[in-house]
MIDOSE-1310 file (N, C-alpha, C; in nm, 2 decimals, decimal comma, always signed):
residues 51
xxxx	+12,86/+9,76/+7,50/+12,92/+9,86/+7,52/+12,85/+10,00/+7,43; +12,81/+10,09/+7,50/+12,77/+10,20/+7,43/+12,84/+10,28/+7,32; +12,77/+10,32/+7,21/+12,81/+10,40/+7,13/+12,93/+10,51/+7,17; +12,86/+10,58/+7,28/+12,95/+10,68/+7,34/+13,03/+10,66/+7,41
xxxx	+13,03/+10,56/+7,47/+13,15/+10,48/+7,53/+13,28/+10,47/+7,45; +13,22/+10,38/+7,33/+13,32/+10,36/+7,23/+13,40/+10,47/+7,15; +13,31/+10,58/+7,13/+13,39/+10,70/+7,08/+13,46/+10,77/+7,15; +13,42/+10,76/+7,32/+13,52/+10,83/+7,42/+13,64/+10,77/+7,44
xxxx	+13,66/+10,63/+7,44/+13,75/+10,58/+7,45/+13,87/+10,58/+7,34; +13,80/+10,61/+7,20/+13,87/+10,60/+7,10/+13,95/+10,73/+7,11; +13,87/+10,85/+7,13/+13,92/+10,99/+7,14/+14,05/+10,99/+7,23; +14,03/+10,89/+7,35/+14,17/+10,92/+7,47/+14,26/+10,84/+7,41
xxxx	+14,26/+10,76/+7,28/+14,36/+10,67/+7,26/+14,46/+10,76/+7,18; +14,58/+10,70/+7,15/+14,68/+10,75/+7,10/+14,64/+10,79/+6,92; +14,58/+10,69/+6,88/+14,51/+10,71/+6,73/+14,39/+10,83/+6,73; +14,30/+10,80/+6,84/+14,20/+10,90/+6,82/+14,25/+11,04/+6,85
xxxx	+14,37/+11,07/+6,94/+14,43/+11,20/+6,94/+14,48/+11,23/+6,83; +14,55/+11,15/+6,74/+14,60/+11,18/+6,61/+14,49/+11,24/+6,53; +14,38/+11,19/+6,53/+14,26/+11,20/+6,42/+14,21/+11,33/+6,49; +14,22/+11,36/+6,60/+14,14/+11,48/+6,65/+14,25/+11,61/+6,62
xxxx	+14,37/+11,58/+6,62/+14,46/+11,67/+6,58/+14,43/+11,72/+6,43; +14,43/+11,59/+6,38/+14,43/+11,66/+6,21/+14,30/+11,70/+6,20; +14,16/+11,69/+6,25/+14,05/+11,76/+6,23/+14,07/+11,91/+6,26; +14,15/+11,92/+6,37/+14,18/+12,05/+6,43/+14,24/+12,14/+6,33
xxxx	+14,33/+12,09/+6,28/+14,45/+12,17/+6,18/+14,33/+12,17/+6,04; +14,27/+12,06/+6,00/+14,18/+12,12/+5,87/+14,10/+12,18/+5,92; +14,01/+12,22/+6,02/+13,89/+12,28/+6,08/+13,95/+12,43/+6,06; +14,09/+12,45/+6,10/+14,15/+12,58/+6,12/+14,17/+12,67/+5,98
xxxx	+14,17/+12,59/+5,88/+14,19/+12,67/+5,75/+14,07/+12,72/+5,73; +14,07/+12,85/+5,69/+13,95/+12,92/+5,65/+13,88/+12,87/+5,53; +13,94/+12,81/+5,42/+13,87/+12,75/+5,32/+13,80/+12,63/+5,37; +13,86/+12,54/+5,45/+13,78/+12,44/+5,50/+13,68/+12,47/+5,59
xxxx	+13,70/+12,57/+5,68/+13,60/+12,63/+5,77/+13,47/+12,68/+5,72; +13,47/+12,72/+5,58/+13,37/+12,77/+5,51/+13,29/+12,65/+5,43; +13,38/+12,53/+5,40/+13,31/+12,43/+5,34/+13,21/+12,36/+5,45; +13,30/+12,36/+5,60/+13,20/+12,29/+5,73/+13,11/+12,37/+5,73
xxxx	+13,10/+12,51/+5,75/+12,98/+12,58/+5,77/+12,86/+12,56/+5,66; +12,91/+12,53/+5,53/+12,81/+12,50/+5,45/+12,73/+12,37/+5,48; +12,82/+12,28/+5,51/+12,76/+12,14/+5,55/+12,68/+12,16/+5,66; +12,70/+12,24/+5,75/+12,63/+12,26/+5,89/+12,50/+12,33/+5,87
xxxx	+12,49/+12,41/+5,76/+12,40/+12,50/+5,72/+12,26/+12,40/+5,62; +12,34/+12,33/+5,56/+12,24/+12,23/+5,48/+12,19/+12,12/+5,58; +12,26/+12,07/+5,67/+12,20/+11,99/+5,74/+12,10/+12,06/+5,85; +12,13/+12,16/+5,93/+12,04/+12,23/+6,01/+11,96/+12,32/+5,98
xxxx	+12,00/+12,38/+5,85/+11,92/+12,51/+5,83/+11,99/+12,63/+5,88; +11,98/+12,76/+5,81/+12,04/+12,90/+5,83/+11,99/+12,90/+5,97; +12,08/+12,97/+6,07/+12,07/+12,98/+6,20/+12,09/+12,89/+6,28; +12,12/+12,79/+6,25/+12,16/+12,67/+6,34/+12,05/+12,58/+6,39
xxx	+11,91/+12,61/+6,35/+11,80/+12,56/+6,38/+11,79/+12,41/+6,34; +11,76/+12,31/+6,42/+11,76/+12,17/+6,39/+11,60/+12,14/+6,35; +11,57/+12,04/+6,29/+11,45/+12,01/+6,19/+11,39/+11,89/+6,30
């Protein structure tokens, strides 16, 4: 089974939906959104360019 298929099945399971709801709540907090943006910029550089 491919990784993508496993992830998709998990996302559709009750446990996966619970985790996704928690992630959405976390990401909606302005402080947490700033932390997420900082990590994205560290990983991909400013302007969203991938290396």
